[in-house]
C-alpha positions in Angstrom: -51.8 -61.9 -31.1 -53.3 -62.6 -27.0 -49.1 -63.8 -26.1 -48.0 -60.6 -28.3 -50.5 -58.3 -26.6 -49.3 -59.9 -23.2 -45.9 -59.6 -24.0 -45.7 -56.2 -24.7 -48.3 -55.7 -21.7 -45.3 -57.1 -19.6 -42.8 -54.4 -21.4 -44.9 -51.6 -20.6 -45.6 -52.9 -16.9 -42.2 -53.1 -16.3 -41.0 -49.7 -17.2 -39.9 -47.6 -14.3 -42.1 -44.3 -15.5 -45.6 -43.5 -16.1 -47.1 -44.1 -18.9 -50.9 -43.0 -20.4 -53.0 -43.0 -23.4 -55.6 -40.3 -23.3 -58.3 -39.9 -26.5 -58.9 -36.2 -27.9 -61.9 -36.1 -25.2 -59.8 -36.5 -22.5 -60.8 -40.3 -21.4 -58.4 -42.8 -20.4 -57.4 -45.3 -22.8 -54.5 -46.9 -21.5 -52.1 -47.0 -18.3 -49.2 -49.4 -17.0 -49.2 -50.7 -13.7 -46.8 -47.9 -12.6 -49.8 -45.4 -13.2 -52.8 -48.0 -11.9 -50.6 -48.2 -8.8 -51.0 -44.9 -7.6 -54.7 -45.3 -8.1 -57.4 -47.0 -5.5 -59.1 -47.5 -8.7 -58.4 -48.2 -12.3 -58.5 -45.1 -14.3 -59.1 -46.0 -17.3 -62.2 -45.0 -19.2 -62.1 -41.9 -16.6 -61.2 -38.2 -18.0 -57.5 -37.9 -17.4 -57.7 -34.6 -15.4 -60.0 -36.0 -12.8 -58.4 -39.3 -12.7 -54.9 -38.1 -12.5 -54.9 -34.9 -11.0 -58.3 -34.5 -9.4 -59.2 -31.0 -11.2 -62.8 -30.8 -12.4 -61.8 -28.8 -15.7 -58.5 -29.4 -17.9 -55.4 -28.8 -16.2 -54.4 -25.7 -17.3 -50.6 -26.6 -18.1 -52.0 -29.7 -20.2 -50.2 -30.0 -23.6 -52.6 -32.6 -25.3 -54.3 -30.2 -28.1 -51.4 -28.5 -29.0 -49.7 -31.9 -29.9 -52.3 -33.7 -31.6 -52.9 -30.2 -33.5 -48.9 -30.1 -34.6 -48.4 -33.9 -34.6 -45.2 -33.1 -32.4 -43.1 -34.7 -29.4 -42.5 -32.3 -26.6 -40.8 -32.5 -23.2 -41.9 -30.6 -20.4 -42.2 -30.6 -16.7 -45.1 -30.3 -14.5 -46.2 -29.9 -10.7 -48.7 -32.1 -10.0 -51.2 -30.5 -7.2 -52.7 -33.7 -6.1 -49.4 -35.2 -4.7 -46.9 -32.4 -4.4 -44.6 -34.2 -6.8 -42.8 -33.1 -10.3 -42.8 -35.0 -12.9 -41.3 -34.8 -16.5 -43.6 -35.4 -19.3 -42.8 -36.6 -22.5 -45.9 -36.4 -25.3 -46.5 -37.4 -28.6 -49.3 -38.0 -31.3 -50.5 -41.7 -30.8 -52.9 -43.5 -33.5 -54.6 -46.4 -31.8 -57.6 -48.5 -33.1 -58.6 -46.3 -35.5 -59.0 -43.4 -33.1 -56.1 -40.5 -32.8 -54.5 -40.5 -29.1 -52.6 -38.7 -26.7 -49.5 -40.8 -25.3 -47.5 -39.6 -22.4 -44.6 -40.7 -20.5 -44.0 -39.8 -17.0 -40.8 -39.9 -14.7 -41.0 -38.5 -11.4 -38.1 -35.9 -10.9 -39.1 -34.6 -7.6 -35.6 -35.7 -5.9 -33.8 -34.2 -9.2 -35.4 -30.9 -8.8 -35.1 -30.6 -5.4 -31.6 -31.1 -5.7 -31.3 -28.8 -8.5 -33.5 -26.2 -5.9 -30.3 -26.9 -3.6 -27.9 -26.4 -6.2 -29.0 -23.5 -7.6 -29.3 -21.9 -4.0 -25.7 -22.6 -3.3 -24.8 -20.8 -6.4 -26.4 -18.0 -5.6 -24.9 -18.4 -1.8 -21.6 -18.9 -3.6 -22.3 -16.2 -6.3 -23.5 -13.4 -3.8 -19.9 -14.0 -1.4 -18.0 -13.8 -4.8 -19.6 -10.6 -6.0 -19.6 -9.2 -2.0 -16.2 -10.1 -1.2 -13.2 -7.8 -1.6 -11.9 -7.3 -5.3 -11.7 -10.5 -7.0 -10.2 -11.0 -10.9 -9.3 -13.9 -12.9 -7.3 -13.3 -15.8 -5.6 -16.2 -18.0 -1.6 -16.1 -19.4 -2.2 -13.1 -21.9 -3.5 -11.0 -18.7 -6.5 -10.8 -19.9 -9.4 -10.6 -17.5 -11.8 -13.6 -17.7 -13.8 -12.5 -14.2 -14.4 -9.4 -12.2 -16.9 -8.9 -9.4 -18.8 -6.3 -8.2 -16.0 -5.2 -5.5 -14.0 -4.7 -8.8 -16.8 -2.4 -10.4 -17.2 -0.6 -7.2 -13.6 0.7 -6.8 -12.5 0.9 -10.4 -15.5 2.2 -11.8 -15.2 0.0 -14.9 -18.3 -1.9 -16.3 -17.8 -5.7 -15.9 -18.7 -5.9 -19.6 -15.8 -3.5 -20.3 -13.9 -5.1 -18.3 -13.8 -8.5 -19.8 -11.7 -9.8 -22.1 -9.4 -6.8 -22.0 -5.2 -6.5 -20.5 -5.2 -6.2 -17.2 -2.2 -3.9 -17.8 -3.8 -1.8 -20.1 -7.3 -1.5 -18.4 -6.3 -0.3 -14.5 -2.6 -0.5 -14.0 -1.2 2.9 -13.7 1.6 3.2 -16.3 4.1 4.2 -13.4 3.7 0.9 -11.5 3.9 -1.4 -14.8 7.1 -2.8 -14.0 6.2 -3.8 -10.5 3.2 -5.4 -11.7 5.0 -6.9 -14.4 7.2 -8.4 -11.7 4.5 -9.7 -9.4 2.5 -11.4 -12.3 5.8 -13.4 -12.8 6.6 -14.3 -10.1 2.7 -15.8 -9.4 3.3 -17.6 -12.6 6.1 -19.3 -11.1 4.1 -20.6 -8.3 5.7 -17.8 -6.1 2.5 -17.0 -3.5 2.9 -13.7 -1.6 0.4 -12.3 0.9 -0.1 -8.6 1.1 1.7 -7.4 -2.1 0.5 -3.7 -2.2 0.1 -2.7 -6.0 -2.1 0.3 -7.2 -5.2 0.5 -9.5 -6.2 2.9 -12.0 -10.1 3.9 -12.2 -12.0 5.4 -14.6 -11.7 8.7 -13.9 -7.6 8.4 -13.8 -7.8 8.7 -9.8 -5.5 5.9 -8.1 -6.4 3.7 -5.7 -4.1 1.8 -3.2 -4.9 -1.9 -3.0 -3.4 -5.0 -0.8 -3.4 -8.1 -3.2 -2.8 -11.6 -2.6 -2.6 -13.5 -5.8 -2.1 -17.4 -6.8 -1.9 -19.2 -9.8 -4.7 -22.3 -10.6 -5.8 -24.2 -13.8 -8.9 -23.8 -15.1 -11.1 -26.9 -15.8 -9.7 -27.2 -19.3 -6.0 -27.2 -17.7 -5.3 -23.6 -18.7 -3.1 -22.0 -16.3 -4.8 -18.5 -14.7 -4.2 -15.9 -11.8 -6.8 -15.5 -9.1 -6.2 -12.1 -7.6 -7.8 -11.1 -4.2 -7.2 -7.9 -2.9 -8.6 -5.2 -0.6 -8.8 -1.1 -0.8 -6.6 0.3 1.4 -6.7 3.9 0.1 -8.7 5.7 3.2 -7.0 3.4 5.6 -3.7 4.6 4.2 -4.6 8.1 4.6 -5.8 7.5 8.5 -2.6 6.3 9.2 -1.1 8.9 7.8 -2.7 11.4 9.9 -2.1 9.6 12.7 1.3 9.7 11.8 1.5 12.7 11.9 -0.6 13.3 15.0 1.7 10.9 16.9 5.2 12.8 15.6 3.6 16.3 17.4 2.8 14.0 20.2 6.6 12.8 20.3 7.9 16.2 19.9 6.0 17.5 22.4 7.0 15.2 25.0 10.4 16.7 24.5 9.9 20.2 23.7 11.4 21.0 27.3 14.4 18.8 26.8 15.6 20.5 23.7 14.6 24.2 24.9 17.2 23.1 27.8 19.5 22.0 25.7 19.4 25.0 23.7 19.8 27.1 26.5 22.9 25.1 27.6 24.1 25.7 24.2 23.9 29.7 23.6 25.1 29.8 26.9 28.2 27.7 26.0 28.7 30.1 22.7 28.6 33.5 24.8 30.9 32.2 27.1 33.4 31.5 24.4 32.8 34.5 22.7 33.4 36.6 25.9 36.8 34.5 26.7 37.9 35.2 22.7 37.5 38.8 23.2 39.4 39.1 26.1 42.7 37.2 24.5 42.5 38.9 20.9 46.3 38.7 21.2 47.0 35.0 21.2 45.8 33.6 17.6 45.8 29.9 18.7 43.4 30.1 21.5 41.4 32.0 19.1 41.2 28.8 16.6 40.5 27.2 19.1 37.4 28.8 20.6 36.2 29.7 17.2 36.7 25.2 16.4 34.6 24.8 19.5 31.5 27.3 19.1 31.5 25.7 15.2 31.0 22.4 16.9 27.9 23.6 19.4 26.8 25.3 16.1 26.9 22.2 14.1 25.1 19.9 17.0 22.3 22.4 16.9 22.1 22.2 13.3 22.0 18.2 13.4 19.2 18.1 15.9 16.9 21.1 14.2 17.4 19.7 10.8 16.6 16.2 12.0 13.8 17.4 14.4 12.2 19.6 11.3 12.4 17.2 8.7 10.4 15.0 11.5 7.6 17.3 12.1 6.9 18.4 8.9 3.3 17.6 7.6 4.2 16.2 4.6 6.6 13.4 4.4 8.8 12.8 1.3 8.7 9.7 -0.4 10.8 6.8 0.3 14.2 7.5 -1.5 17.5 5.5 -1.1 19.6 6.4 2.2 22.9 4.9 3.9 21.8 3.5 7.0 24.9 4.1 8.4 25.2 7.8 7.7 21.5 7.7 9.0 22.3 6.4 12.3 25.4 8.7 13.0 23.4 11.9 11.9 20.4 10.4 14.8 22.5 9.9 18.2 22.9 13.7 18.9 18.8 13.8 18.7 18.6 9.9 20.3 20.7 11.3 23.4 18.4 14.7 24.1 15.3 12.4 23.5 16.2 10.0 26.0 17.6 12.7 28.6 20.5 12.9 30.5 19.6 10.0 32.9 20.0 7.4 29.7 23.5 6.9 28.5 23.2 5.8 24.6 25.8 3.7 23.1 25.9 3.3 19.0 28.2 0.6 17.4 29.2 2.3 14.2 29.7 0.4 10.9 32.0 1.6 8.3 30.5 -0.1 5.2 27.7 1.8 3.7 24.1 -0.4 3.9 21.8 1.7 1.6 18.1 0.8 2.2 14.7 2.5 0.2 13.0 4.4 2.9 10.8 7.1 4.0 13.4 9.1 6.2 11.0 10.5 8.3 9.2 7.3 8.6 12.7 5.7 10.0 13.0 8.8 12.4 9.8 7.4 14.1 10.8 3.8 14.3 13.9 5.0 16.7 11.8 7.7 18.1 9.1 5.7 19.2 11.5 2.9 20.4 13.2 5.7 22.3 10.1 6.6 23.6 9.4 3.2 25.3 12.8 3.3 26.9 12.5 6.4 28.3 9.3 5.3 30.0 11.1 1.9 31.0 13.9 3.5 32.7 12.8 6.6 34.4 16.3 6.2 36.8 18.4 5.9 34.0 20.0 3.0 32.1 21.7 2.0 28.6 20.6 1.9 25.2 23.0 0.5 22.8 21.9 0.7 19.1 24.1 -1.7 16.7 23.9 -2.0 12.7 25.4 -5.0 10.6 24.6 -6.5 7.8 23.0 -10.0 7.9 22.3 -12.7 4.8 19.3 -14.6 5.5 18.6 -18.0 4.1 15.8 -18.6 1.8 13.9 -20.9 4.5 14.2 -17.5 7.5 13.0 -14.9 4.6 9.6 -17.2 3.3 9.3 -17.7 7.0 9.5 -13.8 7.6 7.8 -13.1 4.9 10.2 -10.8 3.5 12.7 -10.3 0.4 15.5 -12.8 -0.3 18.8 -11.1 -0.2 21.1 -9.1 2.5 19.7 -7.0 4.9 20.7 -4.5 7.4 19.9 -5.5 11.1 19.5 -2.8 12.9 19.5 -4.0 16.8 17.7 -1.4 19.4 18.5 -2.5 23.0 17.7 -1.2 26.4 18.5 -2.1 29.9 15.4 -1.7 31.7 13.2 -3.9 33.7 11.8 -6.1 30.3 8.7 -7.3 29.5 6.9 -10.1 31.2 6.4 -13.4 29.0 2.4 -13.0 29.4 2.4 -9.5 27.5 5.6 -9.9 25.1 3.0 -11.9 22.2 0.7 -8.5 22.3 3.1 -5.3 22.4 2.8 -4.9 18.7 -1.0 -5.2 18.7 -2.9 -2.1 18.1 -4.4 -0.3 21.5 -2.8 -2.7 23.9 -1.0 -1.0 26.7 0.0 -1.5 30.2 0.6 2.5 30.3 -2.3 4.4 32.1 -3.0 6.8 29.7 -1.2 4.8 26.8 -2.9 4.3 23.4 -1.3 1.5 22.4 -0.4 2.4 19.0 3.6 3.5 19.5 4.9 0.1 18.8 2.0 -0.8 16.3 3.1 1.8 14.1 7.0 0.7 14.6 5.7 -2.8 13.2 3.4 -1.3 10.3 6.0 1.0 9.2 9.0 -1.8 9.1 6.6 -4.1 7.6 5.6 -1.5 4.7 9.3 -1.5 2.9 9.8 -5.2 2.9 11.1 -5.2 6.6 11.0 -7.5 10.2 11.3 -6.5 13.5 11.6 -9.2 16.8 11.7 -8.6 20.2 13.2 -10.5 23.0 13.2 -9.5 26.6 14.6 -10.8 30.0 12.9 -9.7 33.4 15.5 -7.4 35.2 18.0 -7.6 31.8 16.5 -5.6 29.3 14.7 -5.8 25.8 16.0 -5.9 22.7 14.4 -5.1 19.0 16.0 -6.3 15.9 14.5 -5.0 13.0 15.2 -6.2 9.4 15.6 -3.7 6.4 16.1 -5.2 2.8 19.1 -3.5 1.5 19.4 -2.0 -2.4 21.8 -0.8 -4.7 23.5 2.5 -4.1 23.1 5.7 -5.7 26.0 6.8 -8.1 27.1 10.0 -6.7 28.3 12.3 -9.5 31.4 14.0 -9.9 32.1 17.5 -8.6 34.7 19.7 -10.7 36.1 23.3 -10.0 33.9 26.2 -9.1 32.5 29.0 -11.6 33.6 32.4 -10.8 30.4 35.0 -10.6 27.8 34.8 -8.2 24.7 37.5 -7.0 24.1 36.8 -3.2 20.6 37.7 -2.6 20.3 37.8 1.3 18.2 40.9 3.4 20.2 40.5 6.6 23.5 42.4 6.7 25.6 40.1 9.3 24.6 37.0 6.7 25.3 38.4 3.7 28.8 40.0 4.7 29.2 36.0 6.3 28.6 35.1 2.6 31.0 37.0 1.0 34.0 36.5 3.3 32.9 32.6 2.7 32.8 33.2 -1.1 35.7 35.0 -1.6 37.7 32.4 0.8 36.8 29.7 -1.7 37.9 31.5 -4.8 34.6 33.3 -5.7 33.9 36.7 -7.1 30.5 37.1 -5.3 28.0 40.4 -5.7 25.8 41.4 -3.0 22.6 42.8 -3.3 20.5 43.4 0.3 17.2 43.3 -1.4 15.5 42.3 -5.1 16.1 46.4 -6.0 19.7 46.5 -5.6 19.9 42.8 -7.3 18.6 44.3 -9.9 20.8 47.3 -10.1 23.9 44.7 -10.3 22.0 43.4 -13.4 21.5 46.3 -15.4 25.2 47.3 -14.3 26.5 44.3 -16.6 26.3 41.9 -14.4 26.1 38.3 -15.9 26.2 35.7 -12.8 26.7 31.9 -13.0 25.1 31.3 -10.3 22.0 33.0 -8.1 22.4 32.7 -4.3 19.3 33.6 -2.4 16.3 32.8 -0.4 12.9 32.0 -1.0 11.5 34.9 1.7 12.4 38.4 0.8 10.7 41.5 2.2 11.8 43.5 -0.6 9.2 42.2 -3.1 7.8 38.9 -4.8 11.5 36.9 -5.5 9.5 34.0 -7.1 8.9 36.6 -9.8 12.6 37.6 -9.9 13.8 34.4 -10.0 12.1 33.8 -13.0 12.7 36.8 -14.6 16.6 36.5 -13.8 16.3 32.6 -14.9 14.8 33.9 -18.4 17.1 36.5 -19.1 20.5 33.5 -18.5 19.1 30.2 -19.0 22.4 28.7 -17.9 22.1 30.4 -14.3 22.4 28.3 -11.9 20.1 28.4 -8.7 20.9 27.8 -5.0 18.4 28.2 -2.8 19.8 28.7 1.3 16.8 28.2 3.3 15.6 27.6 6.9 12.5 25.8 5.5 12.9 22.1 4.7 13.4 21.2 1.3 10.1 20.2 0.7 8.6 23.5 1.4 11.0 25.0 -0.6 10.7 22.6 -3.7 6.6 23.2 -3.4 7.5 27.2 -3.2 9.2 26.8 -6.6 7.8 24.4 -8.4 7.6 25.3 -11.9 10.8 27.2 -12.0 13.0 24.2 -13.1 16.1 22.6 -11.0 17.9 24.1 -8.5 20.4 23.2 -5.1 19.1 23.7 -1.8 21.5 24.1 1.2 19.4 24.5 4.4 20.3 27.0 7.1 22.6 27.2 8.7 25.3 26.0 6.6 29.3 25.2 6.9 31.9 26.1 4.7 32.6 23.3 3.3 28.4 22.8 2.7 28.3 25.5 1.0 31.6 24.8 -1.5 29.9 21.4 -2.0 26.8 22.8 -3.2 28.6 25.2 -5.6 30.9 22.5 -6.5 27.6 19.8 -7.4 26.2 23.3 -9.4 28.9 23.4 -11.8 29.3 19.8 -12.4 26.1 20.0 -13.8 26.5 22.4 -16.5 
């Protein structure tokens, strides 16, 4: 029996944990070698709380009474103030020599607790980063959200508990932007990683917010495909940027006001001269025709410049639309020449084929005007600006490197013969607030860069000292919009115009085109024509009159004649006219001044839409 006890004692002494048996009255009955080695004297026979923990009373964390009373085993953790270490305690009731004892096995878990504390702090640290970073979402192959952070909740107003498990598209994607979202998500699932994709979200209140997204696909611990979306809210920045663009447009226009006024004076002087000579040669029809053609050309030049500059200067810019870059560039030649001044020659290399791009026309003007402004300042003594346009096909490697869409692109080249840009300055010219000019803002070329990137394009610059600078702008080509056919016009037209000379001119133009115009010098006369039995097919009118409320009259006549076509001729830009006539249905816009063929085109279009 002694050999058996020694055998079991040896086994318990080899156990790495500390084993003790305590009586019901807290006396230590047994300790193994590991526990005995912790003390200078043998703890057997002493009170456990004195021997083990240097306490004068039973330890407040002691579970002995619970274990002995309920005869159950428990596992718990305790911190020992004596040696400042943590232990895992496994306790159970033990019958020994007709006595009920309290068996405990203690394992030192101090390092484990330190590791747990460090891991907990790291988890808290990284969790805080994830929560406070810009918007972060995770969703699976079924588009259902599995994680959203606090920034997502702040921006969208959607609580986390409501978001989790919901479809991304149902929860936060505006219906009008769903197709663009689906296309991007499909690209990401196929392994395409795109930086800085602008996609809006819908908040809980229905407001739309603009976000820049970086999305990628990964596998979760179970091997399931998920998409991580990280985004930054740029709604306020976009609003500020638009305000800055408007302010910069006004600055550009103000810089060239003197040039434009000088040109306008020259134009009127030429017109006055042709009129004076024409009066002296009334008996020479061929000469008169020549003078009239020259006067029409002068008016056309100013018409083009004024239209482009009024479009450029207006406060609210239209949305991006498909326009032919070739045709647009032809329209800008006259304006660019006057903005650059008489000392700088403008050479435009035209291209015959259409190059359709989707862009905001005013922003495209701003790009050209900023480049022209830089060229003018770089060549105060004069020089040459060459503007070229061509279709280019870029390789997949090139578009991936430039971060632009694949496919064909329009390449717009803007080159000057100025002094060039020093090599140490060239890498910084697109940086905001970087300028070498005294009093310069450093935002002109930064704006050009931002606008080009906004429409999926790329801008590059090269320069040689003494030989000029070349800007190359790549814009993705899109499918051109189909034009509607234009059948023959209808006959009955009511013309409302308060200016007698213009009213008479409109009568001559319409009669020449084969129409039967009915003239009215105000709303009162227009109503008289209608009361006299007139049933017009078309109403031609301005939106500003002195004879009454034109909008009420237009609403009244459209109610009487539901099929009536409305043609608005106005000196206001189209957006202002459309805002003024919102809620009155479709109409056709013709900006003043206009040519005979412009009026014919609009009337044919109105007839074609019947």
